[in-house]
C-alpha positions as CSV (number, residue, x, y, z in Angstrom):
1,M,-69.5,2.2,10.8
2,N,-65.9,3.3,11.2
3,A,-64.6,1.1,8.4
4,Q,-62.8,1.9,5.3
5,F,-63.3,-0.3,2.3
6,I,-60.1,-1.1,0.5
7,F,-60.7,-2.1,-3.1
8,K,-58.0,-4.1,-4.9
9,S,-58.8,-5.2,-8.4
10,R,-57.1,-6.8,-11.3
11,A,-58.3,-7.3,-14.9
12,L,-59.3,-10.8,-15.9
13,T,-60.3,-11.0,-19.5
14,A,-63.3,-8.7,-19.9
15,Q,-64.3,-9.0,-16.3
16,M,-62.9,-7.2,-13.2
17,I,-62.4,-9.0,-9.9
18,V,-62.8,-6.8,-6.8
19,L,-61.4,-7.9,-3.4
20,I,-62.8,-6.1,-0.4
21,D,-60.4,-6.5,2.5
22,M,-62.4,-6.3,5.8
23,T,-59.4,-6.9,8.1
24,A,-59.5,-3.4,9.6
25,A,-63.3,-3.2,9.7
26,H,-65.9,-4.1,12.3
27,F,-69.6,-4.3,11.8
28,W,-71.5,-3.0,14.8
29,D,-75.0,-3.2,13.4
30,I,-77.0,-3.9,10.3
31,S,-76.5,-0.4,8.9
32,G,-72.9,-1.3,8.0
33,V,-74.1,-4.6,6.5
34,G,-76.6,-2.6,4.4
35,A,-73.7,-0.4,3.2
36,L,-71.7,-3.4,2.2
37,D,-74.7,-4.9,0.4
38,N,-75.1,-1.6,-1.6
39,V,-71.4,-1.6,-2.6
40,V,-71.5,-5.3,-3.6
41,A,-74.7,-4.8,-5.6
42,R,-73.4,-1.8,-7.5
43,L,-70.2,-3.6,-8.4
44,R,-72.0,-6.8,-9.5
45,R,-74.4,-4.8,-11.6
46,E,-71.4,-3.4,-13.4
47,G,-70.3,-6.9,-14.2
48,R,-67.6,-7.3,-11.5
49,E,-67.0,-10.4,-9.4
50,V,-66.8,-9.4,-5.7
51,N,-64.9,-11.3,-3.0
52,M,-64.7,-10.3,0.7
53,V,-61.9,-11.4,3.0
54,G,-60.7,-10.7,6.5
55,Y,-63.9,-10.5,8.6
56,N,-63.4,-10.8,12.3
57,R,-65.6,-13.4,14.0
58,A,-68.3,-10.9,15.3
59,S,-68.5,-9.1,11.9
60,A,-68.7,-12.4,10.1
61,D,-71.6,-13.5,12.3
62,I,-73.6,-10.3,11.6
63,V,-72.9,-10.3,7.9
64,D,-73.9,-14.0,7.7
65,R,-77.2,-13.3,9.4
66,F,-78.2,-10.0,7.8
67,A,-76.4,-9.5,4.5
68,L,-78.4,-9.8,1.3
69,H,-75.5,-9.9,-1.2
70,D,-75.0,-13.6,-0.8
71,K,-78.7,-14.4,-1.3
72,T,-80.0,-15.7,-4.7
73,G,-81.7,-12.9,-6.7
74,F,-80.0,-10.0,-4.9
75,E,-78.4,-8.6,-8.0
76,V,-81.7,-8.4,-9.9
77,G,-83.6,-6.9,-7.0
78,A,-85.7,-10.0,-6.2
79,V,-84.7,-10.1,-2.6
80,P,-86.4,-7.4,-0.4
81,H,-84.2,-4.8,1.2
């Protein structure tokens, strides 16, 4: 995956909101989706809210089909990897 995650965050009370801008990224296969899942899981375990923006159509399709970070139970490890 030749993508660079750009993290922008701002403090909101005791919680941190992280915005991952995917505008310059393209997911070619599920290995990139797995990397995104790992990043999102780590940030959520640390108590952060994570939002992703800027997917191109092809990347949005592969993320919608294979990503686990938007499935119930992912943060606690209930969804198989």
